[in-house]
N, C-alpha and C positions, 0 to 999 in steps of 0.2 A: 502346637508349633504356634507360632510367633511366622505369620508368611514371612518378614521378611527377611531375608537372609542373617549370616550370626554377627558381633560387633565381635574386629578385631583389628582388640587395640595393642596398641607398644608402647604407651608411658601409664604414667602415673596422673597424667594432666587427664588422655582419652579416655582410661579404666571414670578417673570421677567425668566428667562430664555421659560414658556412658552412665554412670552407678546415679546421679543426678537427679536422668530421667525417670531409668527404673522404682528411685524412693518414690517419688511424684505421683507414680503411675500404683504400689505398692504399699498406703496410706499408713509405709514405716516397718509394715513384720513383711520379714524375707529369705526365705527355707535359699542357700545356695549349696551344689548337684554337682559336684566337681569330676567328672567325668574320663573315662581314657579309652573309652571305644570296648572296653571289656564286660562280659556279663557281669563280672560282680559288677563296674558302674551300671549298667542299664539292670541289677534289682536294685540296687542303693538307688537311681535315679524313682523308680517307679515305687517305694517307699518316700521317700523327698515327695513326691506327686500330691501321694493321696496325704503327709502331713499338712503339705501346701495346705491344701484344699479343706482336710478338717482345721487348720488356723488359717484361716481366711489368709491365708499369708500371699505374697510373691511367689514365682519361682523363679530362678535364674540358673541359667545348668552353664560351667562355666567348663573349657579342655584348654592345657598350656602346650602348643605345639611343640616342639624338646624331641630329636632324634639323637640321640646321642651317640654320643664316635659307636658302643660297644651294638645298640643298632640298629647299622644303617636300614636306611630302606623303608623304616618301619609303618611312614602310609603310605609307602606306594606299594606293600600289601593288604594294604587295604581297598586299592579301587583298580579296578579292573585298567583302565585302561596306562598301553605300555610308553602313552609320551610321558615325553621329560616336559617335566608341569615342578611351576614352585611351590614348600610345599609349603607353606597359602596354603594352595589353593588348594593342594590338594586332602590339607586337613579341614577345612574346610564344604570339603567336595565329604568327605572320613562323617564329618563333625554331621554334615546334613542328610546321612543318610541315616547315621546309627541314630539321634530326632525320628526322624521316616518311622526308621520300625520298634522303635520303643512308640510313636506314640499307635501305629497302629496295632498295637499289640495289647492296646489300652485304650481303644476306640474311645470309650467313656469319661474321660481321665481331660476334664477340660485343662484343669495348671499344669496337660502338658502341651496342652493347645492352645498357652497363650504363654507361650515357658520364654525367658527371656532367653538369649544365644550369647556366648564374649568366647572370642578366641581371646589370649595373649602370647608372647611368646615368652620365651625364657624356663628356669627351673621349676617343678612343679611346685619343690612341697614352697617356695619362698611365692609364689607367683599367687597361687589357695591363699597365702598370705595375705600381701598385698588388697588382693581382691576384699579380703572377707571384713579387714581395716573400713578398705571403704564403702564398702557395701554396709557395713553393719548389723546382718545376721540375727532375727531366731535363733540359729542356728545353719550346723553343714553336717549335711550327711555323701558318706565316701566310701565304696565301696570296697571292699579287702581280698586279697587273694587268702588268704585267710595259711602267709609263709610262720612257721614258727620255727625254733628254735638255731640251731645254726646260718636254715636258708635264712630267718632274718636276720642275725647278723648279720654275715653278710654282707647280703644285700641290700637290709636297710628294709623300713616298709616305709614309704608314705605317710601311706595311713595315718601307721605310727606317730611319724613327724608331727604330723600335722594336728594329734592332741595330743599331745605335747606343747606343744609352742603355738594354736591356737589361742583366742581368748571368748571364743563366742562354743556356746559345745557343743558341742562336733558330736554324731550322733556316726558307728558304722556298718557296715552292713558284712553281715557275708555273706558267701552262695548258700542255699539251705544244701546243694550236691551237693558240696563237698565236706563232707563229713570225716571224726578226727576218728 
């Protein structure tokens, strides 16, 4: 993982600036891996890193900060501190911890060590699509919780929405432990 902190970008102009720097260092080959800190996204991130190494592409890891009304306090449950903090700060710490855990589990993976981390605030699907448009990746790699049937219809699937709406190839990686 790169030693610099993740970039918290708040608008399309800031996304463009970060993307321009990433593209300059990536020879135009980028894999975008949106993560939500779940086991599913850790497995997908590992897959994305393997693909990045095989394709000689840069890896960009994206987290969308979203603490919806139906899940208040999501980020505070990820950080051990009981002090009141801004959601951005808590999310950044959770992002660092997540990246450290994933890269620590795969110490020989250069793509994870050099990955660029970006955080944006907003609705996950919309922001993933906006960042993808700016990055122009060769592929987007996401984890899936594997919901099916009624749960998927009621709750919806961010991964399914990205697959339907993204103009770039999207690879969905499922957790092999979730067998039907």
